[in-house]
Structure formats: structure tokens, C-alpha cells
C-alpha positions in Angstrom: -12.9 -37.0 -53.5 -10.6 -34.1 -52.5 -8.2 -35.0 -49.7 -8.2 -33.3 -46.3 -6.1 -33.4 -43.2 -7.7 -33.1 -39.8 -6.1 -31.4 -36.8 -7.0 -31.9 -33.1 -5.5 -30.5 -29.9 -6.1 -30.6 -26.2 -4.3 -28.3 -23.7 -3.7 -30.5 -20.6 -1.9 -33.7 -20.0 -5.0 -35.0 -18.1 -7.1 -34.5 -21.3 -4.4 -36.2 -23.3 -4.2 -39.2 -21.0 -8.0 -39.7 -20.8 -8.3 -39.1 -24.5 -12.0 -38.2 -24.2 -11.8 -34.8 -25.9 -9.4 -36.1 -28.6 -11.7 -39.0 -29.4 -14.7 -36.6 -29.6 -12.8 -34.3 -31.9 -11.8 -37.3 -34.1 -15.4 -38.4 -34.4 -16.7 -34.9 -35.3 -14.0 -34.4 -37.9 -14.7 -37.8 -39.6 -18.4 -37.1 -39.7 -17.9 -33.7 -41.2 -15.5 -35.0 -43.8 -18.0 -37.7 -44.9 -20.8 -35.1 -45.1 -18.7 -32.7 -47.2 -17.4 -35.4 -49.5 -13.8 -35.1 -48.3 -11.3 -37.9 -48.0 -9.8 -37.5 -44.5 -6.3 -39.0 -45.2 -4.9 -38.2 -41.7 -5.8 -36.7 -38.4 -2.8 -35.0 -36.7 -3.0 -34.4 -33.0 -1.2 -32.3 -30.4 -1.9 -33.7 -26.9 -1.3 -31.7 -23.8 -0.2 -28.6 -25.8 -1.3 -25.1 -24.9 -2.9 -23.0 -27.6 -0.4 -20.2 -26.7 2.3 -22.2 -28.4 2.5 -21.1 -32.1 1.3 -23.8 -34.6 4.7 -24.2 -36.2 6.3 -24.8 -32.8 4.1 -27.8 -31.9 5.0 -31.3 -33.0 1.6 -31.9 -34.6 1.4 -28.4 -35.9 4.7 -28.6 -37.7 3.7 -32.0 -39.1 0.5 -30.4 -40.4 2.4 -27.5 -42.1 4.9 -29.9 -43.6 2.1 -32.1 -45.0 0.4 -29.1 -46.6 3.7 -27.8 -48.0 4.3 -31.1 -49.7 0.7 -30.9 -51.2 -0.7 -33.9 -49.4 -4.1 -32.2 -49.1 -6.0 -29.1 -50.1 -8.3 -29.0 -47.1 -7.7 -28.7 -43.3 -10.5 -29.7 -40.9 -10.5 -28.6 -37.2 -13.1 -28.1 -34.5 -12.5 -24.5 -33.6 -10.2 -21.7 -34.5 -8.5 -21.9 -31.1 -7.4 -25.5 -31.7 -5.0 -24.1 -34.3 -4.0 -20.5 -33.4 -2.9 -18.5 -30.4 -4.0 -15.0 -31.6 -5.6 -13.1 -34.5 -2.3 -12.1 -36.1 -1.1 -15.8 -36.1 -4.4 -16.9 -37.6 -4.7 -14.3 -40.3 -1.1 -14.6 -41.4 -1.2 -18.4 -41.7 -4.6 -18.5 -43.4 -3.6 -15.8 -45.9 -0.8 -18.1 -46.9 -3.1 -21.0 -47.2 -5.4 -18.9 -49.4 -2.4 -18.3 -51.7 -1.7 -22.0 -51.8 -5.4 -22.8 -52.5 -5.7 -24.6 -49.2 -9.2 -24.3 -47.5 -9.6 -24.3 -43.7 -12.8 -25.9 -42.4 -14.0 -25.1 -38.9 -16.8 -27.4 -37.7 -18.1 -25.6 -34.7 -18.6 -21.9 -35.0 -21.5 -21.1 -32.8 -23.2 -24.3 -33.9 -22.4 -23.7 -37.6 -19.5 -24.6 -39.8 -17.4 -22.4 -42.1 -14.7 -22.9 -44.6 -12.4 -20.4 -46.2 -12.9 -21.5 -49.8 -15.5 -18.7 -50.2 -15.2 -15.0 -49.7 -17.9 -15.2 -47.1 -16.0 -17.9 -45.2 -12.8 -15.8 -45.2 -14.7 -12.7 -43.9 -16.2 -14.7 -41.1 -12.7 -16.1 -40.2 -11.3 -12.6 -40.0 -14.1 -11.4 -37.7 -13.8 -14.5 -35.5 -10.0 -14.1 -35.1 -10.5 -10.5 -34.1 -13.3 -11.2 -31.6 -11.3 -14.2 -30.1 -8.4 -11.9 -29.4 -10.7 -9.3 -27.9 -12.1 -11.8 -25.5 -8.6 -13.0 -24.5 -7.6 -9.3 -23.9 -10.7 -8.7 -21.8 -10.1 -11.7 -19.7 -6.5 -10.6 -19.1 -7.7 -7.1 -18.1 -10.2 -8.5 -15.7 -7.6 -10.8 -14.1 -5.2 -7.9 -13.7 -7.8 -5.7 -12.2 -8.9 -8.5 -9.7 -5.2 -9.1 -8.7 -4.6 -5.3 -8.2 -7.8 -5.1 -6.0 -6.6 -8.0 -3.9 -3.1 -6.6 -3.4 -4.5 -3.2 -2.5 -6.8 -4.7 0.1 -4.3 -7.1 1.5 -6.0 -10.2 0.3 -4.2 -13.4 -0.6 -3.5 -13.7 -4.3 -1.7 -16.3 -6.3 1.6 -17.3 -4.5 2.3 -15.4 -1.3 5.2 -13.0 -1.8 8.2 -12.7 0.5 7.3 -10.7 3.5 3.8 -12.0 4.1 1.8 -15.0 5.3 -1.8 -15.9 5.0 -4.3 -15.7 7.9 -8.0 -16.1 7.3 -7.6 -15.1 3.6 -5.6 -11.9 4.5 -2.0 -11.2 4.0 -0.2 -10.6 7.3 3.3 -9.1 7.5 6.2 -11.4 8.5 8.8 -9.0 10.1 11.8 -11.2 9.6 11.1 -11.5 5.9 10.4 -7.7 5.6 13.9 -7.1 7.0 15.3 -9.2 4.1 13.3 -7.1 1.6 14.6 -3.9 3.2 18.2 -5.3 2.9 17.6 -6.2 -0.7 16.4 -2.7 -1.4 19.4 -1.2 0.4 21.8 -3.3 -1.6 20.1 -2.3 -4.8 20.3 1.3 -3.9 24.0 0.9 -3.3 24.3 -0.2 -7.0 24.6 -4.0 -6.5 23.4 -6.0 -9.5 20.5 -8.4 -9.2 22.9 -11.4 -9.6 25.2 -10.1 -6.8 22.4 -9.5 -4.4 21.1 -13.1 -5.0 24.7 -14.5 -4.5 25.0 -12.5 -1.3 21.8 -13.8 0.2 22.5 -17.4 -0.9 26.1 -17.2 0.5 24.7 -16.3 3.9 22.3 -19.2 3.8 19.1 -17.1 3.6 16.3 -19.1 2.2 13.6 -17.8 -0.2 9.9 -17.8 0.4 9.3 -21.4 -0.8 12.6 -22.8 0.7 14.7 -22.4 -2.4 17.6 -20.2 -3.5 17.4 -16.6 -4.6 18.0 -15.8 -8.3 18.3 -12.5 -10.2 14.7 -13.0 -11.3 13.6 -13.4 -7.7 15.3 -10.2 -6.7 13.8 -8.3 -9.6 10.3 -9.5 -8.7 10.8 -8.3 -5.1 12.1 -4.9 -6.3 9.2 -4.5 -8.8 6.4 -5.7 -6.5 4.4 -2.6 -5.3 3.7 -4.4 -2.0 7.4 -4.0 -1.2 7.6 -0.3 -2.0 7.3 0.6 1.7 10.2 -1.6 2.7 13.5 0.4 3.0 
């Protein structure tokens, strides 16, 4: 029997603590390996790790890559492509290297079917899947950006309330005292003060930020860049 290493991942700490999703993935990987005549020598997990973290920067992901580099197995088994990779470029670069090393990637759940990259057809499907997955992420990002822009234009509450506004019945209502702070920030910026110096000036005078904390250079930059504050002068 050829040896395989399984990889499982969940994104949130809650999923990791409950272990439901991890256990389900383990069972599916074990059943698939038996069906394919593979010896599943190990299942490596990343619990509470976002898929946006590159594989090599996850504890489990690094362990997987190290195991493959030391030739402990010639097969990788995972539930879905997004358990392993953050984007198409990451997926295609890594799987191309695995092809060179004669390592096959098996994905159990691809629209109800399974694929593996040991065949030309499997590699083609993987390339298509990676591209479509990235397209879907980009479309979600565009829709989110459009929705936020619409809310800001129409004075609706979005995400965390920015300095200068409070929420009333789902609408953003101006807070004059905070708008005066924004105007002062804009004036100091126009006079050539750096972001750090502006933050130090406000903190030195005991002025408190929106959520009760200090001002930082990043806070000042966000205020200056926010189109809601373009009117303040």
C-alpha cells in the first residue's frame, strides 16, 4: 500500500474547541484512504487557523511540507482545496512542485466527486478549481466593498462607527465635538505635521479616541483617508 498523509483544518477557535468539523474531516479522510488502497500514516491538523494564512506559515502546514520533503509519503489527502490554500497562485505553485516530486494531491469533496492530481485530467480540474475559487473570493470582496460604499453614501451604520458619528435608528448622526477633533487633525496635517506628531499632540492633551483608547499614526491616517471626513476642515 502506498503511504498518504492527511491534512485537515478549521478556521475558528470555536470549531477547534468543539472538534466536530475536525472529527468529520478525519472520518472522511480515513474512509477515502481505505477505498483507494492508501495507507494513511498520519493526519496533520491546523485548528483555528484562517485559510488566508499561507500553508508554509501554519504549524500543521509546515509539518506537512516537511514530511513530504523527507519523503514520508507520496500522497496528500484533504477534504477541499480551500483547506490547504489561500489563493490560486499559492495552490498552483505548490501543486506544481508536488508534481515534480511525484506527490499526488487527493481532494475528496469537489462538488460531490473526488479528484487527484496523479492524472492529467486531475491536474486540469485542479487548475480550473483554483481559478474559480479565486474568482469567487474576488466577487465576494467586490460585493462587500460596494455594499459598504452604499451604506457610507447613505449615512447608514457600517462596521465600526468612525470618529465624528454615532448611531441612531441605524443611521449615522454627526457628533459635533468629534467633528471638531477631525477638523483639527486635518488642519495639523495641512500644516505639515506627521501622522505620529498629530497622534502625540492629541494624546498629550488627553483627547480620547472613538473607542476610549489612544490615537496612533494609523488612526490618524484612517481619519484622513476616510471619505466621510472630507467635509471636515
